C-alpha atoms as one frame of an Amber mdcrd trajectory, in Angstrom:
protein
  -8.194 -66.912 -18.142  -9.384 -70.546 -17.273 -11.849 -70.621 -19.994  -9.254
 -69.386 -22.504  -6.851 -72.100 -21.430  -9.599 -74.623 -21.822 -10.414 -73.590
 -25.366  -6.673 -73.824 -26.299  -6.514 -77.392 -24.827  -9.650 -78.460 -26.717
  -8.536 -76.643 -29.868  -5.078 -78.551 -29.578  -6.710 -81.897 -29.074  -9.182
 -81.527 -31.837  -6.454 -80.159 -34.327  -4.243 -83.165 -33.551  -7.111 -85.538
 -34.307  -7.948 -83.742 -37.707  -4.339 -83.880 -38.680  -3.807 -87.393 -37.762
  -7.042 -88.299 -39.716  -8.762 -89.534 -36.617 -11.745 -87.624 -37.899 -12.930
 -88.169 -41.400 -13.348 -85.314 -43.953 -16.821 -84.249 -43.757 -17.449 -85.400
 -40.191 -19.454 -83.004 -37.987 -18.039 -81.855 -34.774 -20.994 -81.551 -32.512
 -20.949 -79.091 -29.727 -23.033 -81.054 -27.175 -20.871 -84.194 -27.726 -17.561
 -82.258 -27.205 -18.902 -80.496 -24.061 -19.707 -83.988 -22.732 -16.493 -85.453
 -23.718 -14.325 -82.464 -22.171 -16.649 -81.889 -19.331 -17.019 -78.257 -20.072
 -19.566 -75.662 -21.070 -20.440 -74.637 -24.703 -18.268 -71.386 -24.351 -14.809
 -72.992 -24.467 -16.014 -75.534 -27.079 -17.249 -72.782 -29.342 -14.082 -70.775
 -28.954 -12.123 -73.996 -29.927 -14.218 -74.559 -33.094 -13.766 -71.010 -34.070
  -9.974 -71.464 -33.867 -10.207 -74.650 -35.976 -12.072 -72.508 -38.621  -9.563
 -69.840 -38.447  -6.932 -72.454 -39.068  -8.646 -73.761 -42.029  -9.284 -77.190
 -40.469 -13.001 -77.132 -40.384 -15.781 -75.589 -42.321 -18.587 -73.963 -40.802
 -21.801 -75.063 -42.498 -25.318 -73.423 -41.996 -27.529 -75.760 -40.041 -24.923
 -78.320 -39.705 -22.366 -76.602 -37.527 -18.587 -77.434 -38.066 -17.399 -80.265
 -40.349 -13.831 -81.537 -40.844 -12.480 -79.801 -44.072 -11.899 -82.030 -47.024
  -8.301 -81.800 -48.135  -7.632 -79.759 -51.223  -4.579 -80.500 -53.586  -4.424
 -76.826 -54.521  -4.423 -75.736 -50.870  -1.709 -78.538 -50.039   0.383 -77.187
 -52.905   0.003 -73.700 -51.620   1.397 -75.058 -48.126   4.369 -76.684 -50.117
   5.109 -73.214 -51.558   4.985 -71.636 -48.242   7.312 -74.406 -46.864   9.682
 -74.040 -49.691  10.172 -70.277 -49.189  10.795 -70.752 -45.411  13.241 -73.663
 -45.895  15.276 -71.739 -48.667  15.708 -68.873 -46.387  16.574 -71.101 -43.516
  19.494 -72.790 -45.232  20.641 -69.552 -46.687  20.777 -68.077 -43.107  22.677
 -70.988 -41.874  25.156 -71.269 -44.858  26.063 -67.420 -44.313  26.961 -67.847
 -40.763  28.516 -70.460 -38.424  26.043 -73.226 -37.317  26.553 -75.040 -33.998
  29.092 -77.815 -34.964  27.534 -80.141 -32.335  24.068 -79.893 -34.056  25.593
 -80.218 -37.575  27.522 -83.215 -36.702  24.654 -84.798 -34.855  22.362 -84.425
 -37.907  25.134 -85.751 -40.274  25.638 -88.784 -38.101  21.921 -89.543 -37.864
  21.459 -89.377 -41.932  24.643 -91.318 -42.395  23.288 -94.133 -40.276  20.056
 -94.028 -42.002  21.703 -94.118 -45.374  23.310 -97.249 -44.566  20.187 -99.243
 -44.293  20.180-101.944 -47.061  16.912-103.864 -46.629  13.302-102.605 -46.991
  12.436-104.334 -43.694  14.574-101.613 -41.914  12.103 -98.846 -42.981   9.555
 -97.689 -40.394   7.589 -94.889 -42.282   6.266 -93.398 -38.954   9.622 -93.096
 -37.421  11.379 -91.809 -40.768   8.404 -89.191 -41.027   9.370 -87.907 -37.616
  13.055 -87.928 -38.393  12.464 -86.103 -41.525  10.212 -83.454 -39.775  12.819
 -83.135 -36.878  15.723 -82.538 -39.497  13.987 -79.659 -41.058  12.685 -78.185
 -37.798  16.197 -78.497 -36.134  17.674 -76.334 -38.985  14.812 -73.784 -38.391
  15.525 -73.791 -34.678  19.314 -73.249 -35.478  18.648 -69.798 -36.998  17.515
 -68.587 -33.606  14.205 -67.151 -35.069  11.428 -68.478 -33.213   8.678 -66.857
 -35.231  10.091 -68.734 -38.413  10.376 -72.065 -36.505   6.737 -71.733 -35.219
   5.570 -71.096 -38.767   7.383 -74.052 -40.246   6.183 -76.245 -37.535   2.450
 -75.070 -38.316   3.012 -75.854 -41.920   4.619 -79.289 -41.102   1.607 -80.217
 -39.060  -0.729 -79.644 -41.900   1.591 -81.576 -44.015   2.256 -84.347 -41.715
   0.025 -86.947 -43.806   2.261 -86.580 -46.714   5.301 -87.631 -44.724   3.612
 -90.736 -43.488   3.596 -91.900 -47.103   6.738 -90.334 -48.417   9.614 -92.497
 -47.196   8.243 -95.874 -47.907  10.700 -97.462 -50.160  14.558 -97.947 -49.959
  15.037 -95.810 -52.889  13.062 -92.889 -51.462  14.894 -93.232 -48.250  18.255
 -93.167 -49.991  17.328 -90.127 -52.044  16.159 -88.344 -48.771  19.216 -89.290
 -46.990  21.389 -87.951 -49.919  19.525 -84.624 -49.986  19.757 -84.087 -46.224
  23.612 -85.015 -46.164  24.151 -82.517 -49.135  22.203 -79.788 -47.447  24.391
 -80.355 -44.270  27.673 -80.366 -46.047  26.695 -77.165 -47.972  25.898 -75.344
 -44.803  29.244 -76.629 -43.367  30.951 -75.341 -46.446  28.994 -72.123 -46.293
  27.979 -72.703 -49.877  24.604 -70.922 -50.111  23.834 -71.899 -53.797  24.166
 -75.602 -53.145  22.317 -75.405 -49.891  19.380 -73.697 -51.593  19.572 -75.964
 -54.696  19.560 -79.171 -52.752  16.815 -77.897 -50.280  14.563 -77.014 -53.302
  15.114 -80.559 -54.763  14.350 -82.139 -51.531  11.001 -80.114 -50.939   9.996
 -80.715 -54.567  10.819 -84.478 -54.089   8.174 -84.458 -51.371   5.777 -82.539
 -53.260   5.819 -85.092 -56.076   4.057 -87.611 -53.626   1.281 -85.501 -52.537
  -1.564 -86.752 -54.645  -0.786 -90.476 -53.797  -0.189 -89.501 -50.092  -3.697
 -87.865 -49.987  -5.251 -90.952 -51.598  -3.604 -93.228 -49.291  -4.364 -91.293
 -46.102  -7.937 -91.081 -47.083  -8.092 -94.916 -47.745  -6.569 -95.648 -44.275
  -8.829 -93.170 -42.431 -12.015 -94.871 -43.950 -10.805 -98.285 -43.461  -9.922
 -97.643 -39.660 -13.310 -96.155 -39.184 -15.044 -99.539 -40.202 -16.133-101.879
 -37.419 -14.077-105.015 -37.257
């Protein structure tokens, strides 16, 4: 049991590093180095690397071991398809039954405040990325379906880099705020059609930024890896 727990801890740490681009695409994950870093034997490290491979975060290359997977636009678009299917179902569920008024009003208040920003200086892409992620996952959690929440969270982790470069201008922030408020108002009015239509627009709006987000993330990752 202890080795299993160690494997999950190592897997979780490495997964976060890959998702946050702390490792460059193509970078080797060397067993010996990881054993030394985590102070463990090869068994939990190998299990953690196997889990990374199962989650399509690394490729196992003959004679080279595991290397960080190169992001693929087709795969990212597939993730957006999964996200869209989940989110459309989520808002449909919430709009056909009563959602907690406290949660609903708290979300409305948050996005009304954000929509009141009037200067680009007020935009913090990192904070807004987390706010956006929290909005969608709060809706998923409100359905009471833990499996659906976990699946959306997993997809969101894989798409984190797109959010980091998504809400970077005042116009994009205002569009996001408008979408979120319209979704919440449709849920409150139990208008399934408008809730689904606006959620689709919101997800597809994020998808339009995928290629530039991928390019920007790669540039930042390579620049941060260079010595000062």
